[in-house]
C-alpha positions as CSV (number, residue, x, y, z in Angstrom):
1,M,3.2,-54.3,26.4
2,K,3.8,-53.0,23.1
3,Q,5.9,-55.3,20.6
4,I,7.6,-55.2,16.9
5,V,5.6,-57.8,14.9
6,E,7.4,-58.9,12.0
7,F,5.0,-60.4,9.3
8,E,5.7,-62.9,6.4
9,L,3.4,-62.7,4.0
10,L,2.2,-66.0,2.9
11,S,0.0,-64.6,0.0
12,D,-0.1,-61.6,-1.7
13,V,-2.4,-59.0,0.2
14,M,-4.7,-56.7,-0.6
15,C,-5.1,-53.4,1.4
16,G,-7.3,-51.0,-0.6
17,G,-6.0,-47.3,-1.4
18,V,-7.6,-45.1,-3.1
19,R,-9.9,-46.4,-6.2
20,T,-9.3,-44.3,-9.6
21,V,-11.4,-46.7,-11.7
22,D,-13.5,-49.5,-11.4
23,N,-11.5,-52.2,-13.2
24,F,-8.1,-51.6,-11.6
25,L,-7.5,-51.9,-7.9
26,E,-4.3,-51.5,-6.4
27,S,-2.8,-52.0,-2.6
28,E,-1.6,-49.3,-0.7
29,Q,2.1,-50.3,-0.6
30,F,1.8,-50.7,3.1
31,V,-1.1,-52.6,5.9
32,R,-3.0,-50.1,7.9
33,G,-3.2,-50.7,11.7
34,S,-6.9,-50.5,11.1
35,V,-6.8,-53.8,8.7
36,L,-4.2,-55.6,11.2
37,R,-6.8,-54.9,13.7
38,A,-9.9,-56.1,11.2
39,A,-8.1,-59.2,10.4
40,F,-7.5,-60.2,14.4
41,A,-11.1,-59.3,14.7
42,N,-12.0,-61.2,12.2
43,E,-10.2,-64.5,13.6
44,I,-12.1,-64.1,17.1
45,L,-15.4,-63.8,15.6
46,L,-15.2,-66.5,13.4
47,E,-15.1,-68.5,16.4
48,C,-17.6,-66.7,18.2
49,P,-20.8,-68.8,18.7
50,L,-22.0,-65.2,19.7
51,A,-20.8,-62.9,16.8
52,D,-23.9,-62.7,15.3
53,V,-25.3,-60.9,18.8
54,P,-25.4,-57.1,18.2
55,S,-23.1,-55.2,20.9
56,K,-24.3,-53.4,24.1
57,S,-23.9,-50.1,22.2
58,G,-26.0,-52.1,18.7
59,R,-22.9,-52.5,16.7
60,L,-22.2,-55.5,14.5
61,N,-19.0,-57.6,14.2
62,F,-17.8,-56.0,17.3
63,V,-15.4,-57.4,19.3
64,E,-16.3,-57.7,23.1
65,V,-17.9,-60.0,26.0
66,K,-21.2,-60.4,25.4
67,D,-21.8,-63.1,28.2
68,A,-25.3,-64.2,27.0
69,D,-26.4,-67.2,29.0
70,G,-22.8,-67.2,30.4
71,K,-21.4,-68.8,27.2
72,C,-18.4,-65.9,27.6
73,S,-17.3,-67.2,30.9
74,G,-15.2,-70.3,29.7
75,C,-14.4,-69.0,26.2
76,A,-10.5,-69.1,25.5
77,Y,-10.8,-65.8,24.0
78,R,-12.3,-63.8,27.0
79,K,-9.5,-62.2,27.9
80,I,-8.6,-60.6,24.5
81,C,-12.4,-59.9,23.8
82,E,-12.0,-57.6,27.5
83,S,-9.3,-55.9,25.9
84,F,-9.8,-55.9,22.2
85,S,-10.9,-52.1,22.3
86,D,-7.7,-51.2,24.1
87,M,-5.2,-52.6,21.9
88,T,-2.9,-50.3,19.6
89,F,-2.3,-51.4,16.3
90,S,0.5,-49.3,13.9
91,D,0.9,-49.2,10.6
92,A,3.3,-52.1,9.0
93,Y,6.4,-51.2,6.9
94,K,8.5,-53.5,4.6
95,N,11.7,-54.3,6.5
96,G,11.1,-51.7,9.2
97,A,11.4,-48.8,6.9
98,F,9.2,-45.2,7.2
99,P,8.0,-42.6,4.6
100,A,10.5,-40.1,3.0
101,P,9.9,-36.8,4.5
102,F,8.2,-34.0,2.2
103,T,11.6,-32.0,3.1
104,A,14.2,-34.8,1.6
105,R,15.5,-33.7,-1.8
106,V,17.3,-36.5,-3.8
107,C,19.4,-36.3,-6.8
108,K,17.6,-36.2,-9.4
109,K,20.4,-37.9,-12.0
110,H,21.7,-40.6,-9.5
111,G,18.4,-40.7,-7.0
112,T,20.0,-42.4,-3.6
113,A,23.4,-43.4,-4.8
114,H,24.0,-39.6,-4.0
115,R,23.6,-38.4,-0.5
116,I,20.3,-36.8,0.2
117,K,19.9,-33.4,1.8
118,D,16.8,-32.1,4.0
119,T,15.5,-28.4,3.8
120,I,13.2,-28.4,7.2
121,Y,15.5,-25.9,8.6
122,Q,17.0,-24.3,5.1
123,N,15.0,-24.5,2.3
124,G,16.9,-22.6,-0.4
125,A,18.0,-23.3,-3.8
126,I,20.2,-26.6,-3.4
127,A,22.1,-28.8,-5.5
128,C,23.7,-32.0,-4.8
129,D,27.1,-31.9,-3.6
130,D,28.4,-35.3,-4.9
131,C,27.3,-34.7,-9.2
132,D,29.9,-32.8,-11.7
133,G,29.3,-29.9,-13.4
134,S,27.1,-27.4,-13.4
135,V,23.7,-29.8,-13.6
136,R,23.5,-30.6,-9.9
137,R,19.6,-30.8,-9.8
138,M,17.8,-31.9,-6.8
139,E,13.9,-33.7,-6.4
140,S,11.7,-34.6,-3.7
141,L,12.4,-38.0,-2.5
142,K,9.7,-40.3,-1.9
143,G,8.2,-43.5,-1.3
144,F,9.5,-45.4,1.8
145,I,13.2,-45.3,2.8
146,R,15.7,-46.8,5.2
147,L,18.9,-44.8,6.6
148,E,22.0,-46.7,5.8
149,G,25.2,-44.5,7.5
150,A,24.9,-40.4,8.2
151,Q,23.8,-39.5,4.6
152,K,22.8,-42.3,2.9
153,A,19.1,-43.5,2.1
154,V,17.7,-46.7,0.7
155,R,14.3,-47.2,-1.0
156,E,12.3,-50.1,0.6
157,K,9.2,-50.0,-2.2
158,P,7.3,-53.2,-1.4
159,D,7.3,-56.0,-4.7
160,M,4.2,-55.7,-6.3
161,S,1.9,-58.4,-7.6
162,M,-0.4,-58.0,-10.7
163,S,-3.5,-60.3,-11.4
164,T,-6.2,-60.7,-13.2
165,H,-9.9,-61.7,-12.3
166,T,-13.3,-62.5,-13.2
167,A,-16.4,-63.9,-13.0
168,I,-18.2,-67.1,-14.2
169,S,-22.1,-66.6,-15.5
170,Y,-23.6,-70.0,-14.1
171,H,-26.4,-69.5,-17.3
172,T,-22.8,-70.5,-19.7
173,D,-20.1,-71.3,-17.4
174,T,-17.8,-68.7,-19.0
175,A,-16.8,-65.6,-18.0
176,K,-19.5,-63.3,-17.6
177,D,-19.7,-60.0,-19.6
178,G,-17.9,-56.6,-18.1
179,S,-16.6,-58.7,-14.9
180,L,-13.1,-58.5,-15.5
181,F,-11.0,-56.8,-13.6
182,S,-7.0,-56.3,-11.9
183,V,-5.8,-56.5,-8.6
184,N,-2.2,-55.0,-7.6
185,A,-1.3,-56.4,-4.8
186,I,1.7,-56.8,-2.2
187,R,3.7,-59.7,-3.2
188,K,4.0,-62.6,-1.3
189,G,7.2,-63.8,0.3
190,Q,7.9,-59.9,1.7
191,R,8.3,-59.4,5.6
192,F,6.5,-55.9,7.2
193,T,6.9,-54.8,11.0
194,A,4.2,-53.2,13.2
195,V,3.9,-52.1,17.0
196,I,1.4,-53.8,18.6
197,D,-0.1,-53.4,22.4
198,D,-1.9,-56.5,22.9
199,C,-2.8,-55.5,26.4
200,D,-0.4,-58.9,27.6
201,S,-3.9,-60.9,26.5
202,G,-1.6,-63.2,24.8
203,M,-3.8,-62.6,21.5
204,I,-0.1,-62.8,19.4
205,S,2.5,-65.2,20.0
206,V,5.1,-66.4,17.3
207,G,3.3,-68.6,14.4
208,T,0.5,-66.8,14.9
209,V,-1.7,-66.5,11.3
210,I,-4.1,-63.8,9.9
211,Y,-6.0,-62.9,7.1
212,A,-5.7,-59.0,6.2
213,G,-7.0,-56.9,3.8
214,K,-9.8,-57.4,1.5
215,Y,-10.1,-60.9,-1.1
216,S,-9.4,-62.7,1.8
217,S,-12.0,-65.1,1.1
218,N,-10.2,-66.3,-2.0
219,G,-6.8,-66.8,-0.3
220,F,-5.3,-63.5,-0.6
221,G,-4.4,-61.5,3.1
222,K,-2.5,-64.8,4.6
223,M,-0.1,-63.1,7.2
224,R,2.4,-64.8,9.7
225,V,3.5,-63.8,13.3
226,I,7.9,-65.0,12.7
227,S,9.2,-62.7,15.0
228,L,8.4,-60.5,18.7
229,S,10.6,-58.1,20.4
230,P,10.1,-55.3,23.3
231,F,9.0,-51.7,22.2
232,A,10.9,-49.4,24.8
233,E,9.3,-46.1,24.7
234,I,10.4,-42.8,24.5
235,T,11.4,-41.1,27.4
236,A,11.3,-36.6,28.1
237,D,15.4,-36.8,28.6
238,E,15.4,-38.9,25.2
239,I,13.7,-36.2,23.4
240,K,15.9,-33.4,25.1
241,K,19.2,-34.9,23.8
242,R,17.5,-35.3,20.2
243,I,16.4,-31.7,20.7
244,T,19.9,-30.9,22.0
245,A,21.6,-32.8,18.8
246,F,19.4,-30.7,15.8
247,N,20.3,-27.3,17.5
248,K,23.6,-28.3,17.1
249,R,23.7,-29.4,13.9
250,F,22.2,-26.0,13.0
251,G,23.9,-23.6,15.2
252,T,20.2,-23.1,17.0
253,S,19.1,-23.4,20.2
254,D,15.3,-23.6,20.7
255,M,14.0,-25.4,17.5
256,A,12.7,-29.2,17.4
257,A,11.2,-31.0,14.2
258,V,8.3,-33.5,13.8
259,L,8.1,-36.4,11.1
260,L,5.0,-38.0,10.8
261,M,5.5,-41.6,10.0
262,S,2.1,-42.4,9.5
263,D,-1.3,-40.4,8.8
264,A,-2.6,-38.4,11.1
265,C,-6.2,-38.0,11.3
266,I,-7.0,-34.5,12.4
267,S,-10.0,-32.0,12.9
268,A,-9.6,-28.4,10.9
269,D,-11.7,-25.6,10.9
270,N,-14.2,-25.3,7.8
271,D,-12.9,-22.4,6.6
272,S,-11.6,-21.2,3.1
273,S,-10.2,-17.6,3.4
274,V,-7.2,-16.4,2.9
275,L,-5.1,-16.8,5.6
276,S,-1.8,-15.3,6.8
277,D,1.2,-16.7,7.9
278,E,0.7,-16.6,11.5
279,L,-3.1,-17.9,11.4
280,Y,-2.0,-20.6,8.9
281,N,0.5,-21.9,11.2
282,S,-1.5,-21.7,14.3
283,R,-3.9,-23.2,12.4
284,W,-2.1,-26.2,12.2
285,E,-0.8,-25.8,15.6
286,K,-4.7,-26.6,16.5
287,A,-5.4,-29.7,14.3
288,L,-2.0,-31.4,14.8
289,F,-1.5,-30.6,18.9
290,G,-4.8,-29.9,20.2
291,E,-6.0,-26.5,21.7
292,G,-4.0,-24.5,24.9
293,D,-1.2,-23.7,26.1
294,I,1.0,-25.4,24.4
295,P,5.2,-24.5,25.2
296,F,5.9,-24.4,21.8
297,G,4.5,-23.3,18.3
298,I,5.2,-24.3,14.7
299,E,7.7,-22.2,12.8
300,K,6.9,-24.0,9.7
301,I,5.6,-26.9,8.3
302,F,5.7,-28.9,4.7
303,A,2.3,-30.7,4.6
304,Q,0.0,-32.7,2.1
305,T,-3.7,-33.6,3.1
306,Q,-6.6,-35.5,1.9
307,L,-9.9,-36.4,2.3
308,Y,-11.1,-39.9,3.1
309,S,-13.9,-41.8,3.7
310,G,-14.6,-45.2,4.1
311,F,-17.2,-47.9,5.3
312,D,-18.4,-48.8,9.0
313,T,-19.3,-52.6,8.8
314,S,-20.2,-52.3,12.1
315,K,-23.5,-50.4,11.1
316,K,-27.0,-52.0,9.7
317,W,-26.9,-52.9,5.9
318,N,-27.4,-50.4,3.6
319,D,-25.7,-47.6,6.3
320,W,-22.1,-48.7,6.2
321,K,-21.2,-45.8,4.0
322,S,-19.4,-43.0,5.7
323,T,-21.0,-39.8,5.6
324,Q,-18.1,-37.4,7.1
325,P,-15.1,-37.8,5.8
326,D,-11.5,-37.5,7.4
327,L,-8.8,-35.1,7.1
328,L,-5.8,-37.1,6.9
329,A,-2.2,-35.2,7.0
330,L,-0.1,-38.0,5.3
331,K,2.7,-39.8,6.6
332,G,5.8,-37.7,5.7
333,T,4.3,-34.3,7.0
334,S,7.6,-32.2,8.4
335,V,6.7,-29.6,10.8
336,L,9.2,-27.0,12.3
337,L,9.1,-26.3,16.0
338,K,10.0,-23.1,18.0
339,I,10.7,-23.8,21.5
340,K,9.3,-20.6,24.0
341,P,11.5,-19.6,26.1
342,D,12.4,-21.7,29.3
343,R,10.0,-24.4,28.7
344,L,12.0,-27.1,27.1
345,D,11.4,-29.8,30.1
346,E,7.9,-28.9,29.5
347,A,8.1,-29.5,25.8
348,A,10.4,-32.4,26.0
349,E,7.7,-33.8,28.6
350,L,4.5,-33.1,25.8
351,L,6.6,-34.2,23.0
352,A,7.8,-37.9,24.4
353,E,3.8,-38.1,24.9
354,M,3.0,-37.6,21.9
355,Q,5.6,-40.0,20.4
356,N,4.3,-42.8,22.8
357,N,0.8,-42.1,22.2
358,G,0.4,-40.3,18.8
359,I,-1.5,-37.4,17.9
360,G,-5.1,-36.6,16.7
361,R,-7.8,-39.0,16.7
362,K,-7.6,-43.0,15.5
363,C,-4.4,-43.2,17.3
364,D,-5.3,-46.9,18.4
365,D,-5.1,-47.7,14.6
366,G,-2.5,-46.3,13.6
367,Y,-3.2,-42.9,12.9
368,G,-0.7,-39.7,14.0
369,R,2.4,-41.8,15.2
370,I,5.8,-38.8,14.9
371,E,9.1,-39.1,15.5
372,I,10.9,-36.1,16.8
373,C,14.2,-34.7,15.3
374,H,14.3,-37.9,13.6
375,D,17.9,-38.1,12.3
376,I,16.9,-37.8,8.5
377,H,16.2,-34.5,9.5
378,L,20.2,-34.1,10.4
379,V,21.8,-34.1,6.8
380,G,20.6,-30.4,6.3
381,V,21.9,-28.5,3.6
382,N,24.0,-26.5,5.7
């Protein structure tokens, strides 16, 4: 059963990110679902007498029932190990915030003190309605936000903590040359929320402590579960109501909006040729929603992509580096869909399934979470 899990950070948390220079490490401003999965796996493996035994497929550091000499039969973690691969972990954001869509605009002078606008349906020239005078410029709303009221947005930027580290030379008992580096981590004391399905294994309970992210052996990454609440999956009827409200807002009848609430790991054709709008949209349809006869098509898309490559520690030493980078559609990507005639019910069923399960690959690790017709898309410029 999926649960809304609230964590309190008991120490600073360092969760990777893109490294720009070797001596300055900056954490992402959220905790990825894959990092949460790794943290729980680490807690299990630290207690497992068979942790060093390769899995049935030859993978290392892999949680599964190995049952060598019957050692798993009486283990308290057996039920967890049996279902660990089926568990799902979403990204954890501060105070339940969400990424600002690439279509959202905010007053350039007064920020979120003035009302925001969203341009997913109409993206022409816009001006801030709350500013006096002729200069009423708006700019992209970036980062993580929460909505307070119909058109009020509040930025939710996590507090960060900078620290400087070095290594000690065992010969001189002084700082080792060339070893000085700085870490910009998420500051302790904040609360982050994720949606996790532990398959009713009892792995998660109030008071559970994990160490997530980098430098956990140095005290970073300590997180404690402070509350659990049920997570209700969305139904097709609720999706239809959202679509109806969206179309009523803009005077249309066959439109729907999709917001990526996390990065989506997608597959794309290796084609660098110049594409028409129709072919470009069809490529995105295939990448996001798969092949086949789907009941809607992409009308507009506002997206950013990134190539991301990391390490696979389930492989043997010296083989960790992943040779195939992933193509990510970044969180905040917004898509305007046009529903095909007389296929609203079918579209609602499919979109509800996609919102509940995600799109693209690696959905169990938090990638590909979407929300249909999010409230922020209703504050358009019409």
